[in-house]
C-alpha positions in Angstrom: 0.0 -0.1 -0.2 1.4 3.5 -0.9 2.3 5.8 1.9 1.5 9.4 1.1 2.9 11.2 4.1 4.7 11.0 7.6 3.5 8.8 10.5 2.4 11.1 13.4 4.5 11.1 16.5 1.7 9.5 18.6 -2.2 8.9 18.8 -4.8 8.3 21.4 -6.0 4.9 21.9 -9.5 4.4 20.5 -10.3 2.0 23.6 -8.4 3.7 26.8 -7.6 7.0 25.3 -3.8 6.6 25.8 -1.0 8.5 24.1 0.2 5.4 21.7 4.0 6.3 20.5 4.2 5.4 16.9 8.0 6.6 16.3 10.0 4.0 13.8 6.3 2.5 13.0 5.3 2.0 8.9 2.2 4.0 7.8 -1.0 1.4 8.0 1.0 -1.3 9.7 -0.8 -2.8 12.6 0.4 -2.2 16.2 -0.9 -2.6 19.7 -1.6 -0.1 22.4 1.1 -0.9 25.2 -1.5 0.3 27.5 -4.4 -1.8 27.1 -3.4 -4.1 24.1 -6.0 -2.8 21.8 -5.0 -3.4 18.1 -4.2 -0.4 16.2 -3.7 0.7 12.4 -0.7 3.2 12.3 -2.0 6.4 10.6 -0.5 8.8 7.9 -0.6 12.5 7.7 -1.9 13.9 4.6 -2.4 17.8 4.8 -5.4 18.7 7.1 -6.3 14.8 7.1 -5.0 11.7 9.0 -5.5 8.7 6.9 -6.7 6.0 9.3 -6.9 3.0 6.7 -7.4 2.4 3.0 -11.0 1.3 2.0 -10.5 0.4 -1.6 -8.6 0.8 -4.8 -10.4 2.1 -7.9 -9.6 3.4 -11.5 -9.0 6.7 -10.2 -6.9 6.2 -7.2 -7.4 4.8 -3.8 -10.2 5.7 -0.8 -9.1 6.2 2.7 -10.9 6.3 5.8 -9.6 9.9 7.3 -9.9 12.2 9.8 -10.4 16.0 9.3 -8.4 17.5 11.9 -9.4 20.9 11.0 -13.2 19.9 11.7 -12.8 16.6 14.0 -14.8 14.7 11.7 -14.4 11.2 9.8 -14.7 11.3 6.3 -13.8 9.2 3.1 -10.8 10.7 0.9 -9.9 9.4 -2.7 -6.5 10.4 -3.7 -6.0 10.5 -7.5 -3.4 8.3 -9.1 -0.1 10.5 -9.9 -0.3 9.2 -13.7 -3.9 10.5 -14.1 -2.6 14.0 -12.3 0.0 14.6 -14.7 -2.3 15.0 -17.6 -3.6 18.7 -17.6 -6.8 17.9 -18.8 -7.9 15.8 -16.3 -6.8 18.3 -13.6 -9.0 20.7 -15.2 -11.6 18.3 -15.6 -11.4 17.0 -11.9 -11.7 20.5 -10.9 -14.5 21.4 -12.8 -16.5 18.0 -11.9 -15.7 18.4 -8.3 -17.0 21.6 -7.8 -20.4 20.6 -9.8 -20.5 17.6 -7.9 -19.8 19.3 -4.1 -23.0 21.9 -5.4 -25.0 18.7 -5.4 -26.9 18.2 -1.9 -29.4 15.3 -1.8 -30.2 12.8 0.8 -29.0 10.0 -2.0 -25.8 11.3 -2.9 -22.6 11.2 -1.1 -21.8 14.4 -0.3 -18.4 16.1 -1.5 -16.8 18.1 1.2 -13.7 19.5 -0.5 -11.4 18.7 -2.8 -7.8 20.3 -3.5 -4.1 19.3 -3.9 -1.3 18.2 -1.5 2.2 17.5 -2.3 1.4 17.2 -5.9 -1.6 14.6 -5.3 -5.2 15.6 -6.1 -7.7 14.5 -3.3 -11.4 14.6 -3.1 -13.1 14.6 0.3 -16.5 13.3 1.1 -18.8 11.9 3.2 -17.9 8.5 5.3 -20.6 5.7 4.5 -19.5 2.4 6.7 -22.8 0.3 6.3 -21.5 -1.4 3.2 -22.6 -1.5 -0.8 -25.2 -2.9 -2.6 -22.7 -5.1 -4.1 -22.1 -6.7 -0.5 -25.5 -7.0 0.1 -26.1 -9.2 -3.0 -22.7 -11.2 -2.5 -24.1 -11.9 0.8 -27.6 -12.8 0.4 -28.1 -13.4 -3.3 -31.3 -12.1 -4.4 -32.7 -9.5 -2.6 -36.5 -8.6 -1.2 -38.7 -7.0 -3.9 -39.6 -4.0 -1.7 -36.2 -3.6 -0.6 -34.8 -3.4 -4.1 -37.7 -1.0 -5.3 -37.3 1.7 -2.3 -33.4 1.5 -3.0 -34.3 2.1 -7.0 -36.8 5.0 -6.1 -33.8 6.4 -3.7 -31.1 6.5 -6.4 -33.5 7.8 -9.0 -33.9 10.8 -6.6 -30.6 11.3 -6.4 -30.0 11.4 -10.2 -32.9 13.6 -10.9 -31.1 16.1 -8.5 -27.8 15.8 -10.2 -29.5 15.8 -13.5 -30.7 19.2 -12.4 -27.2 20.5 -12.0 -26.0 18.7 -15.5 -24.2 16.0 -14.0 -24.6 12.3 -15.4 -23.2 9.7 -13.3 -22.4 6.8 -16.1 -21.4 4.2 -14.0 -24.2 3.2 -11.8 -23.8 -0.2 -10.5 -24.0 -2.0 -7.0 -20.5 -1.1 -5.7 -21.5 2.8 -6.4 -24.3 2.4 -4.4 -23.4 2.8 -0.5 -25.6 3.1 2.8 -25.8 5.5 5.4 -26.1 4.3 9.1 -29.7 5.3 8.7 -30.1 3.0 5.9 -30.5 5.6 3.3 -28.9 4.4 -0.3 -26.5 7.1 -1.8 -24.7 7.3 -5.0 -21.0 7.7 -4.9 -18.4 9.1 -7.3 -21.0 11.4 -8.7 -19.9 13.6 -11.5 -16.6 11.9 -11.5 -17.0 8.3 -12.1 -17.0 9.1 -16.2 -13.6 11.1 -15.9 -12.1 7.4 -16.1 -13.0 7.1 -19.6 -9.8 8.3 -20.8 -8.0 6.2 -17.8 -9.1 2.7 -18.4 -8.0 0.3 -21.4 -10.3 0.3 -24.5 -12.0 -3.0 -24.4 -11.0 -5.5 -27.2 -13.6 -4.9 -29.8 -11.6 -6.8 -32.4 -12.7 -10.1 -31.1 -16.6 -9.1 -31.6 -18.7 -11.0 -34.4 -19.9 -8.9 -37.2 -22.8 -6.8 -36.1 -25.1 -4.5 -37.9 -24.3 -1.5 -35.7 -22.0 1.6 -36.0 -18.7 1.2 -34.8 -17.8 3.5 -31.8 -15.3 6.6 -32.8 -11.7 6.1 -32.5 -11.0 8.2 -29.8 -14.1 7.1 -27.5 -13.3 3.5 -26.3 -16.2 1.3 -24.6 -15.7 1.6 -21.0 -17.7 1.2 -17.6 -18.7 -2.0 -15.9 -19.9 -4.2 -18.7 -22.9 -5.6 -16.8 -24.3 -2.1 -16.4 -23.3 -0.4 -19.6 -26.3 1.1 -21.7 -26.3 0.0 -25.5 -26.1 3.0 -27.1 -22.7 3.6 -25.2 -21.3 0.3 -27.0 -22.8 1.7 -30.3 -20.6 4.6 -29.8 -23.8 7.0 -29.6 -24.3 9.7 -27.8 -25.2 9.3 -23.9 -27.6 11.1 -21.8 -29.8 10.5 -18.6 -31.3 7.4 -19.9 -28.2 5.9 -20.1 -28.0 6.3 -16.3 -31.5 5.0 -16.2 -30.5 1.8 -18.2 -27.7 1.3 -15.9 -30.0 1.5 -12.8 -32.3 -0.9 -14.4 -29.4 -3.4 -14.8 -28.4 -2.8 -11.1 -31.8 -3.6 -9.9 -32.0 -6.7 -12.4 -28.9 -8.1 -10.2 -30.1 -6.9 -7.0 -33.9 -9.0 -7.9 -32.0 -12.0 -9.8 -28.9 -12.4 -7.5 -26.8 -12.4 -10.7 -26.2 -9.8 -13.5 -28.0 -9.0 -16.4 -25.3 -10.7 -18.6 -23.3 -13.0 -17.1 -19.9 -14.0 -18.9 -16.4 -14.7 -18.0 -14.9 -12.0 -19.8 -15.5 -8.3 -20.5 -15.4 -8.9 -24.5 -17.9 -11.6 -24.1 -20.0 -9.6 -22.0 -20.1 -6.8 -24.3 -20.8 -9.2 -27.5 -23.9 -10.8 -25.7 -25.0 -7.2 -24.9 -25.0 -6.0 -28.1 -26.4 -9.4 -29.7 -29.0 -10.8 -27.9 -31.3 -9.8 -24.5 -30.3 -10.4 -21.1 -32.2 -13.3 -19.0 -35.7 -12.9 -18.5 -36.1 -11.5 -15.0 -39.4 -13.3 -14.9 -38.0 -16.7 -15.7 -35.2 -16.2 -12.5 -37.9 -14.8 -10.2 -41.2 -15.9 -10.8 -42.5 -14.3 -7.6 -42.1 -11.0 -8.1 -45.0 -8.9 -8.9 -45.9 -7.9 -12.6 -45.7 -4.2 -12.3 -42.2 -4.6 -10.9 -41.1 -6.6 -13.8 -42.6 -4.0 -16.2 -40.6 -1.2 -14.9 -37.5 -3.1 -14.6 -38.0 -4.2 -18.5 -38.9 -0.7 -19.4 -35.5 0.4 -17.8 -33.5 -2.1 -19.8 -35.1 -1.2 -23.3 -32.6 -1.3 -26.1 -33.8 2.1 -27.4 -33.5 4.8 -25.0 -36.6 6.3 -26.1 -38.2 3.3 -25.3 -37.1 3.9 -21.3 -39.1 6.3 -18.8 -39.0 9.9 -20.5 -38.0 11.6 -17.2 -37.0 10.6 -13.6 -40.4 11.7 -12.8 -41.7 8.9 -14.6 -39.4 6.7 -13.4 -39.8 7.4 -9.8 -43.7 7.3 -10.5 -43.5 3.9 -12.0 -41.4 2.4 -9.0 -43.4 4.0 -6.5 -46.6 2.6 -8.3 -44.8 -0.7 -8.4 -44.4 -0.6 -4.7 -47.4 0.4 -3.6 -49.3 -2.3 -6.3 -46.7 -4.9 -4.2 -47.9 -3.7 -0.8 -51.8 -4.0 -2.2 -51.2 -7.6 -3.4 -49.6 -8.4 0.3 -52.1 -6.8 2.1 -55.3 -7.1 0.0 -55.3 -11.2 -0.6 -56.7 -11.1 -4.1 -53.8 -11.2 -6.1 -54.6 -14.6 -7.0 -57.9 -13.9 -8.3 -56.7 -10.5 -10.0 -53.6 -12.6 -11.7 -56.4 -15.3 -12.6 -58.9 -12.5 -14.2 -55.8 -10.5 -16.0 -54.2 -14.0 -17.4 -57.7 -14.6 -19.2 -57.9 -10.9 -20.3 -54.3 -11.5 -21.5 -54.9 -14.7 -23.3 -58.2 -12.8 -24.9 -56.0 -9.9 -26.1 -53.4 -12.2 -27.3 -55.4 -14.5 -29.6 -57.2 -11.7 -31.0 -53.4 -9.9 -31.8 -52.6 -13.2 -33.3 -54.9 -13.5 -35.7 -54.8 -9.6 -36.5 -51.0 -10.2 -37.1 -51.7 -13.2 -39.1 -54.1 -11.2 -41.6 -51.2 -8.4 -42.0 -48.4 -11.0 -42.4 -50.5 -12.8 -45.2 -51.2 -9.6 -47.1 -47.8 -8.4 -46.7 -46.4 -11.8 -48.2 -48.7 -11.2 -51.0 -47.8 -7.9 -51.8 -43.8 -8.5 -51.4 -43.8 -12.0 -53.2 -41.1 -11.3 -55.6 -38.9 -10.2 -52.7 -40.3 -13.0 -50.8 -36.2 -14.6 -50.6 -34.8 -11.7 -49.9 -37.4 -11.0 -46.6 -36.9 -14.7 -45.4 -33.1 -14.5 -45.4 -33.7 -11.0 -43.0 -36.6 -12.3 -40.7 -33.9 -15.6 -40.7 -31.1 -13.2 -39.4 -33.3 -11.3 -37.0 -34.4 -14.5 -35.1 -31.2 -16.3 -35.1 -29.1 -13.4 -33.9 -27.1 -13.6 -37.0 -26.6 -10.7 -39.3 -27.7 -11.2 -43.0 -25.4 -10.3 -45.5 -26.2 -7.1 -47.0 -27.4 -6.5 -50.6 -27.6 -2.9 -50.9 -25.8 -0.4 -48.5 -27.9 0.4 -45.5 -29.5 3.5 -45.0 -28.9 5.4 -42.0 -30.9 4.8 -39.2 -33.7 7.1 -38.6 -32.9 9.4 -35.4 -34.6 8.0 -32.2 -37.6 9.6 -31.6 -38.1 12.3 -28.8 -40.8 13.0 -26.3 -44.2 13.8 -27.6 -44.6 17.5 -27.8 -46.9 19.2 -25.1 -50.0 20.5 -26.0 -50.8 23.6 -24.2 -54.5 25.1 -24.5 -54.8 28.6 -23.7 -58.0 28.6 -21.9 -59.2 28.0 -18.5 -61.9 26.2 -19.8 -65.7 27.3 -18.9 -64.8 28.3 -15.4 -64.3 31.7 -14.0 -61.9 31.2 -11.2 -62.8 34.9 -9.9 -66.7 34.5 -10.4 -69.5 34.2 -7.9 -70.7 30.8 -8.0 -69.9 29.0 -4.7 -67.2 26.9 -5.8 -65.3 29.7 -7.0 -65.9 31.8 -3.9 -64.6 29.0 -2.0 -61.2 28.6 -4.2 -61.1 32.5 -3.6 -61.0 31.8 0.2 -58.7 28.7 0.0 -56.1 30.4 -2.6 -55.8 33.4 0.1 -55.0 30.9 3.0 -52.3 29.3 0.6 -51.0 32.6 -0.1 -50.8 33.2 3.6 -48.9 30.1 3.7 -51.3 27.9 5.4 -50.7 25.0 3.3 -52.6 22.5 5.1 -55.8 24.5 5.8 -55.7 25.6 1.9 -55.3 21.5 0.9 -58.4 20.9 3.3 -60.2 23.8 1.6 -59.3 22.7 -2.3 -60.3 19.1 -0.7 -63.6 20.2 0.1 -64.4 21.9 -3.1 -63.8 18.7 -4.7 -65.9 16.4 -2.9 -68.6 18.8 -1.2 -69.3 21.6 -3.6 -68.4 20.8 -7.4 -70.6 18.1 -9.6 -69.1 15.5 -11.7 -69.9 17.2 -14.9 -68.1 20.4 -13.7 -64.6 18.8 -15.4 -62.7 21.9 -15.8 -63.6 23.4 -12.5 -62.5 19.8 -10.9 -59.1 20.3 -13.1 -58.4 24.2 -11.4 -59.3 23.1 -7.9 -57.2 19.9 -8.3 -54.2 21.6 -9.7 -53.9 24.0 -6.7 -54.7 21.3 -4.4 -51.5 19.8 -5.8 -49.3 22.6 -5.4 -50.5 22.7 -1.8 -49.6 18.9 -1.5 -46.1 19.6 -2.9 -45.8 22.4 -0.2 -46.8 19.7 2.6 -43.8 17.0 1.2 -46.8 14.8 0.3 -45.4 14.1 -3.1 -46.7 10.6 -3.2 -50.5 11.9 -3.1 -49.9 14.3 -5.9 -49.4 11.6 -8.9 -53.0 10.0 -8.3 -54.9 13.1 -7.7 -53.4 14.9 -10.7 -53.7 12.0 -13.0 -58.0 11.8 -12.0 -58.3 15.4 -13.0 -57.2 15.3 -16.8 -60.3 14.8 -18.7 -61.0 18.4 -19.4 -59.1 20.4 -22.4 -58.0 23.4 -20.2 -54.3 24.8 -19.4 -54.7 22.9 -16.4 -54.2 19.6 -18.2 -50.9 19.8 -19.0 -49.9 21.5 -15.8 -51.5 18.3 -14.0 -49.5 16.0 -16.3 -46.9 18.1 -15.1 -47.6 17.8 -11.5 -48.0 13.8 -12.1 -44.5 13.7 -13.5 -45.7 12.6 -17.0 -44.6 15.9 -18.5 -41.0 17.7 -17.8 -40.5 21.2 -16.7 -38.5 21.1 -19.6 -41.2 20.0 -21.9 -43.6 22.5 -20.4 -41.5 25.6 -20.8 -40.7 24.8 -24.5 -44.6 24.4 -25.1 -45.3 27.5 -23.2 -42.5 30.0 -24.6 -44.7 31.5 -27.2 -48.0 31.8 -25.1 -49.5 34.5 -23.4 -47.5 35.8 -20.4 -50.1 34.8 -17.8 -49.8 31.1 -19.2 -45.6 31.6 -18.7 -46.2 32.9 -15.2 -48.6 30.1 -13.8 -46.3 27.5 -15.6 -43.3 29.0 -13.6 -45.6 28.8 -10.3 -46.4 25.1 -11.0 -42.9 24.1 -12.1 -41.8 25.6 -8.6 -43.9 23.5 -6.6 -43.0 20.5 -8.7 -39.1 21.0 -8.1 -39.7 21.3 -4.2 -41.5 18.3 -4.3 -38.4 16.9 -6.2 -35.8 18.5 -3.6 -34.4 20.5 -6.8 -33.8 23.7 -4.2 -31.9 25.8 -6.9 -34.3 25.1 -9.9 -37.4 25.8 -7.6 -36.0 29.0 -6.3 -35.5 29.9 -10.0 -39.2 29.3 -11.0 -40.3 31.0 -7.6 -38.4 34.0 -8.8 -39.4 33.8 -12.4 -43.4 34.1 -11.1 -42.7 36.6 -8.6 -41.0 38.9 -11.0 -43.7 38.8 -13.7 -45.8 42.2 -14.1 -49.5 41.7 -13.3 -51.7 41.7 -16.1 -55.5 42.5 -16.2 -55.9 39.6 -17.9 -56.5 36.3 -15.5 -55.4 38.3 -12.7 -56.2 35.2 -10.4 -52.7 33.8 -11.9 -50.7 36.5 -9.7 -52.5 35.9 -6.4 -49.5 33.9 -5.0 -46.8 36.0 -5.8 -45.8 37.8 -2.3 -45.5 33.8 -1.4 -43.4 32.8 -4.6 -40.8 35.6 -3.1 -40.5 34.6 -0.2 -40.2 30.8 -1.3 -37.7 31.5 -3.7 -35.5 32.8 -0.5 -36.3 29.7 1.2 -35.6 27.4 -1.3 -32.4 28.8 -2.4 -31.3 28.1 1.1 -30.2 24.7 1.0 -28.0 25.3 -2.0 -26.1 28.6 -0.6 -25.6 26.6 3.0 -24.1 23.8 0.8 -21.8 26.0 -1.1 -20.6 27.7 1.8 -19.6 24.7 3.5 -17.8 23.1 0.2 -15.7 26.3 0.6 -15.4 25.6 4.4 -17.2 28.7 5.5 -18.8 27.2 8.2 -19.5 30.5 10.2 -21.1 32.2 7.4 -23.2 29.0 6.6 -24.3 28.4 10.3 -25.9 32.2 10.0 -27.6 31.3 6.6 -29.0 27.8 8.2 -30.4 30.0 11.2 -31.9 32.8 9.5 -33.4 30.1 6.9 -34.8 27.6 10.0 -36.5 30.5 11.2 -38.1 31.7 8.0 -38.8 28.0 6.7 -42.4 27.0 6.1 -41.9 24.3 3.5 -41.5 21.0 5.6 -39.1 19.9 2.8 -36.7 22.7 3.3 -37.0 22.5 7.0 -36.2 18.4 6.7 -33.0 19.6 4.3 -31.5 22.1 7.0 -32.2 19.4 9.5 -29.9 16.9 7.6 -27.2 19.9 8.4 -28.2 20.1 12.6 -25.5 17.7 13.8 -22.8 18.7 11.8 -22.7 22.6 10.9 -22.9 24.2 14.4 -20.2 22.1 15.7 -18.2 22.8 12.4 -18.7 26.6 12.6 -18.1 26.5 16.7 -14.6 24.7 15.7 -14.0 27.2 13.0 -15.1 30.2 15.1 -12.8 28.9 17.9 -10.0 28.7 15.4 -10.8 32.1 14.0 -10.7 33.8 17.5 -7.6 31.9 18.4 -6.0 33.1 15.3 -7.1 36.6 15.9 -5.8 36.2 19.2 -2.5 35.2 17.8 -2.7 38.0 15.4 -3.3 40.5 18.2 -0.5 39.3 20.6 2.0 39.3 17.7 0.7 42.5 16.6 1.0 43.6 20.2 4.6 42.2 20.5 5.5 44.0 17.4 4.1 47.5 18.3 6.3 47.2 21.6 9.2 46.3 19.9 8.8 49.1 17.7 8.3 51.2 20.8 11.3 50.3 22.1 13.1 50.6 18.4 11.8 54.2 18.4 12.8 55.0 21.9 16.2 53.9 21.0 16.5 56.1 17.4 14.7 59.1 19.3 17.5 58.9 21.8 20.2 58.7 19.3 18.8 61.9 17.6 18.8 63.8 20.4 22.0 62.7 21.5 23.5 64.2 17.9 21.2 67.1 18.3 23.2 68.1 21.5 26.1 67.6 20.2 25.7 70.0 17.0 25.0 72.7 19.4 28.7 74.3 18.9 28.0 73.8 15.2 24.9 76.0 15.2 26.6 78.4 16.9 29.2 78.5 14.2 27.1 78.3 11.4 28.8 74.9 10.3 26.3 73.3 8.3 27.9 71.0 6.2 29.8 69.5 9.2 26.3 69.1 10.5 25.1 67.4 7.8 28.0 64.8 7.5 27.3 64.3 11.1 23.4 63.3 10.3 24.7 61.3 7.6 26.6 58.9 9.5 23.3 58.1 11.5 21.4 56.4 8.3 22.8 52.9 8.9 22.3 53.2 12.8 18.6 54.2 13.1 15.8 51.0 13.2 12.6 52.5 12.3 10.8 54.3 9.6 10.0 56.9 12.1 13.3 57.6 13.0 14.6 57.7 9.4 12.0 60.0 8.7 12.8 62.4 11.4 16.7 62.0 10.4 15.5 63.3 7.0 13.3 66.4 8.2 16.9 67.4 9.8 19.0 66.9 6.5 16.5 68.8 4.6 16.9 71.8 7.3 20.5 71.7 7.2 20.4 71.9 3.4 17.9 74.8 3.7 20.3 76.3 6.2 23.6 75.7 4.3 21.9 77.3 1.2 20.9 80.4 3.1 24.5 81.1 4.0 25.4 80.6 0.5 23.0 82.8 -0.8 24.1 85.5 1.5 27.8 85.0 0.4 26.8 85.4 -3.2 24.3 88.5 -2.2 27.6 90.4 -0.6 29.4 90.1 -3.5 26.4 91.5 -6.1 25.4 94.3 -3.8 27.9 94.8 -0.7 25.6 95.2 2.8 26.2 98.2 4.9 27.1 96.6 7.9 27.5 99.7 10.1 25.9 99.1 13.3 25.0 95.4 13.2 24.6 93.2 16.1 27.6 91.2 16.7 29.1 89.0 19.4 32.1 91.4 19.5 32.7 95.0 18.8 30.5 97.1 16.5 31.3 97.0 13.0 31.9 99.9 10.6 31.8 99.2 6.9 30.3 96.9 4.1 29.7 93.2 4.0 31.5 92.4 0.6 32.6 88.6 0.2 32.1 85.7 2.2 33.4 82.2 2.4 31.9 78.8 4.2 34.2 80.1 7.1 35.1 83.8 6.8 33.4 87.1 6.0 35.2 90.2 4.7 34.2 93.2 5.9 35.5 96.7 4.0 36.3 99.5 6.2 38.0 103.1 5.4 41.4 101.2 6.9 40.9 98.3 4.3 39.8 94.9 4.5 39.1 93.2 7.5 38.4 89.2 7.5 35.8 87.8 10.4 34.0 84.6 11.5 30.3 83.7 10.9 30.2 82.9 14.5 30.8 86.8 15.1 27.3 87.5 13.9 23.9 86.9 16.1 21.2 84.8 14.3 19.1 87.9 14.3 21.7 89.8 12.8 21.9 87.6 9.8 18.2 86.8 9.3 18.3 91.0 9.2 20.9 90.8 6.4 18.6 88.0 4.8 15.5 90.4 4.9 17.4 93.1 3.5 17.9 91.6 0.2 14.6 89.7 0.3 12.9 92.9 0.6 14.0 94.0 -2.8 14.2 90.3 -4.6 11.8 88.2 -2.8 8.6 88.9 -5.0 10.7 87.7 -7.7 12.6 84.9 -6.0 10.2 83.5 -3.4 12.7 80.9 -2.2 14.6 83.2 -0.3 11.4 83.3 2.1 11.7 79.6 2.6 15.0 80.0 3.2 14.8 83.1 5.9 11.7 81.0 7.4 13.8 78.0 8.0 16.7 80.0 9.6 14.5 81.9 11.7 12.6 78.9 12.7 15.6 77.2 13.7 16.9 79.8 15.7 13.9 80.4 17.5 13.1 83.9 15.6 9.7 82.9 16.0 7.7 86.1 14.9 10.2 86.5 12.1 9.6 82.9 10.8 5.8 83.7 10.8 6.1 86.7 8.8 8.4 85.0 6.2 6.1 81.9 6.2 3.0 84.3 5.5 4.6 86.0 2.5 5.6 82.4 1.2 2.0 81.1 1.2 0.9 84.6 -0.8 3.9 84.1 -3.5 4.5 80.4 -3.5 1.9 77.8 -2.0 4.1 75.0 -2.8 7.2 76.0 -1.3 5.2 76.9 2.3 3.8 73.2 2.1 7.6 72.0 1.9 8.1 74.0 5.0 5.1 72.7 7.0 6.2 69.0 6.2 9.9 69.9 7.4 8.4 71.6 10.8 5.7 69.1 11.4 5.6 67.3 14.7 
């Protein structure tokens, strides 16, 4: 067995709870608890899952029993083979199909929890079902009880119908793919993924098949699937649809009823050949005790022509339920033998009459074609023997398979006026008002009372309309088994209610009905969407029910047939209600359990339909626990992040304190340089701090200091230029020494030169007070400032630095008037 990950250091014993050390153990090896001696299989870690034990190996990979460590629940996890995952097309299809399968939430389909990739291996996590498969039950008991098989068939048909509404076919329905939950529900597994194995399987060896008058499959479409259950159209290389799944389900039920497959052969090739050229063993011969209704429905599911099989899952479910009901009546009524005797006599009479008719027709046919009799006899012999006749002429292409008969939609209510004053119409209006208020049981009783106590037998059109609305209340009450018999009993009158009742009874599909009414008046389309909505509620097709209710509720009200729109407010609420299960399932598939729980609680409070409440109740056990665990994990993550953030903030505060202390220490060391106006030296000293500062704030403060020193140095250099261009009369200018007499004529970075009557005298910048230098700068700015507003910036920076606040304010105001952008630069420089 392949080991996909590391073995954990220890696990807790499932018997005594003590820790079992696993160091040095191999994955999936058997060991014992050192404390109590209980047998333990060594688990393996795979991402967030702990693989407990392998459950089986299939075409795509291996399935393991696992524990989801993040949600603390058991699940089954399928890990795809590396060679399959190496195909990019496979990976893309795997992801697409896994998402689609995860979106299907139904009691009879194994729930897909999540899918993804770990260490280069793709996996699919799904519901764990440990009560065995249908295949196990057949192997253990042989032929299963008739009522049990019919119930399994009904449940799986419900699951297939729900998946079809999401655009999914299974294409590998077989006993091994039907598992059972702890509650005994039958569930399909590998839904939406089974047909992905097509390109991974070896094509069946068709070269060994004898010649047959059927079209071969395309070269790139190998026949695959479990041969006993593959539909004939697949073997002929023809397109498959949901009827192929109906055939496979029929072959599965045949196996369960007969205790042996429909076609039993030693090899896949032999099975394929038998399947193509002769029918399977008769079910009645193997199980003569079966009810005729059961044999009819199985035979119809196994029809070689897809058009001869049930035209919809609604029809199939109805047939299975009818067979089950007939079986129960036969078991409890005590009249099965007499009924069988009577039916036998009737069948004999019909058979005799049929044989006479066929004989006359055959004689006429022979006479008309007497010249071609040898060729006809050759073809007939080939048909009876199963050996194809040698063709005499190129065969014409076979006609297309007949589709379902079109639905006739009479755009009339008949002779009734649903808003009239007749007693039954008044009662219908009262019952419909109750229906609109969401009181389904009371409305159903009202419609039933109209049928049984008010209407007369001859009022067939009125019977149809009342029955139609009563059927809707039965769907709402989740009494779907009561709908078909009620609806079928009211199909006589030719009104719009007739096809709508056929829809309720499962004889017409929603798709057929929508196609039939697309060009009809708006009120017909509106009413059709309402009926489709309730029919899909009965089928547990939540997204489609929500869409139909939304479409009905959005229809603008028309004066014509106003009564059609009386349930629009109810439908708007039902659209929200029916959307909830699928939305919750989608959130769960994305592992957004907290959001899913909030939506689940809101949906529980708002739910009025028993079927919706039941769908929500299915999540009552797992969802709150999963959300609680996720909430705890989220809270822990938030706490960890808050602590980490707090620790980081404390660390940053300490670093900033260190940076601030370093800057302040440097500022103090520069006091002498400020007095001597040694700005270039101060800049060099600041530059040496860049590598020592550890915070962004510290570096920003250093940058402000460096920018200020640059402006101070520029101010000093500007004065030197001004002295040479326009000497400044320094007589009486305040200094830190003797008073000056003469003109300042030039300067270097270290000295200032004063021209006196006795000659040129050199002095230092340090001889001048800051106010004196500001006065000199103001002199030049007074004449040149408007043309050169930057002088105000230099003066404002110098005065600010040397704490000449009043002067700094004057220059800042002048700067704001002449150069607002430079004012912003100044404000940024001295921002706190």
